[in-house]
N, C-alpha and C positions, 0 to 999 in steps of 0.2 A: 164124444172122446176125444181126440186132440186134434189142434190148429195148429200149423207150422207154418211160420213165413219166412219168407226167404226174400231180403232184400240185399241189393245189391249196385255198380255201375253195370253199362252194357259190357254183355259180353265175358261177364265174370265168370259164369259157370252156376248160375242159379238155376236155368232149366234143366240142365245135365244133372243135379244134385235134384231135383225135386222126381223127374223121372228114376231116379235111382231108388229113390227113398221109396216110389209107389211101388215099382217092380216087386221091393223085399217084403213088401207087404200079402199077407195072407187073404188078399179080399180082391172081389173084381174093382178097376180101377173105372173111373169115367173122368175124361180131360176138358175142362170147361175154356174153351178159347173162346179170347176176346178179340183176336184182332182182324181186323178187315182187310183184304186186300185191295186197296185204293189208286196202288198203281202197281206196274210190271217187277220193281223189287220187291216192292212188301209182299206179294204174291208168291215170289222166288222164296221169300225165308218163311213164309208158312208153310210151301209144300214141304220144305227143308223138316221143316218141325214135324210136319204129318208122318215124314218118312224116318223119322227117332223114334216113333211110338211104336209100341206093339200092337198087330194088328187086332188082336182081342179085346183091347180099350176099349170103349166107346167115346164119339165124342159129342159133346155138345157145342155148337157154333153160337156164342149168344154176345155181340156184342153190347149190349146196354141194361138189360134185363140179367141182370149179375144173381140178385136174389131170388129170383126165380128159375134159373139155373140152377143155383144151388138146392131147393126146392127138389128139382127132376132128379136130384143125385137119389137111387137107392138107398136105404138104411143099411150102414157095415161096409157098404162100398166107399175105396176111397177115390176123394175128388182132387184134383189137381187144377188149380185154378191161375193160367198161363195168358194173359197177365195184367195185374193193377194197372199197369202202369197205363197199359194201352184202353182200358176199361175206362180212366178218369177221361183218357184224351176224347174220348166217344161220348163222355156225359158231360162233361163239366161247363161247357158252356149253355146248355140248354134246361138244363135236371139241375134241383138240390144235391149236389154229390156229395156233401157232408151226410144228409140225412140218407141217403140211399147208402152210402157205403157203412154207416154207422149198423144199418139195420142187416144188411148182405154178412156184414162180422158177426153178428149176433147168429143171423143161421150158421155160417161155417164153424163156430166155436160150439154149438151147441148139435150136431150131428154127432151119429151114431158111431159114425165113422171116420179114418182120416182125413184130414183137408190138408194140405197144400197150396199155400198160396205164392207165386212169385211175383216181385215188386220192384222196380227201380229205383235208386233213390238219385235225384237229378240236383238237389240241393247242395252237395259239395263243390259244387261250381263256381265261375262268377255270374253276378248277379246278371240275367238275361236283361239286355238292352231293349223289350219291348213291352209293354203291358199284359200281353196275351199268355207271351213265354213266362211272366213273371206269374201273372195270375194261373197257369199250371204247374206249374213248381210248387205253389204255396196249396196248390189243391189237391198234390199229389204227396205232400209231407204229411196233411193233415190225414189224407186217409192210410197211409202207411203208420202213423203213428196210432191211429184207430185200430187198425188192424194187428200191429204187435201189442197193444194195448189189451186185447180178447184174446190173444195167441197163448197158448202153451209153451211151445217152444220159439225162440227168433232167432234169426242168425245174420251174419252181417256176410256175405260174401265178395271176397275179395281174390281174384285169379283161382277161383276153383275152390280156396280153401274157405274153413267160416270160421266164424268168431262168433260164440252167442251171444243174446244183448240179454242179460238180465233188467 
């Protein structure tokens, strides 16, 4: 049906826009959560995100196997993937992230229901001073470009406002 990608900076309103769009759909919603609670601050973030979602939404917590998680979303349901940035952080050092991202994007774009993917844009800032951070920035940039290429709609989100990417 439709793949929508929302890309922007931290706290730009991407997740709120994804939730709003999913709520407007006349379909069940499956939220694919990629974050892991590695510390207390992240656990609190995850809990806040859980509280923002309607109770009737199903959640699939999958930090690594994104393609499999998308296959588990029923046909016709709306899928919200939040977020690609955390998924990349979870896999880029140990797995072929480019190959996995392309496969997951193909699944997302071929679904019969709406898929909304949220991701951060981390390439607007300074060049990181260490190799690991540069590798992450580069991998996420590639993943974002791959998902936007597969998308029917893509938006840059800044301060809760969207700019359609063409």
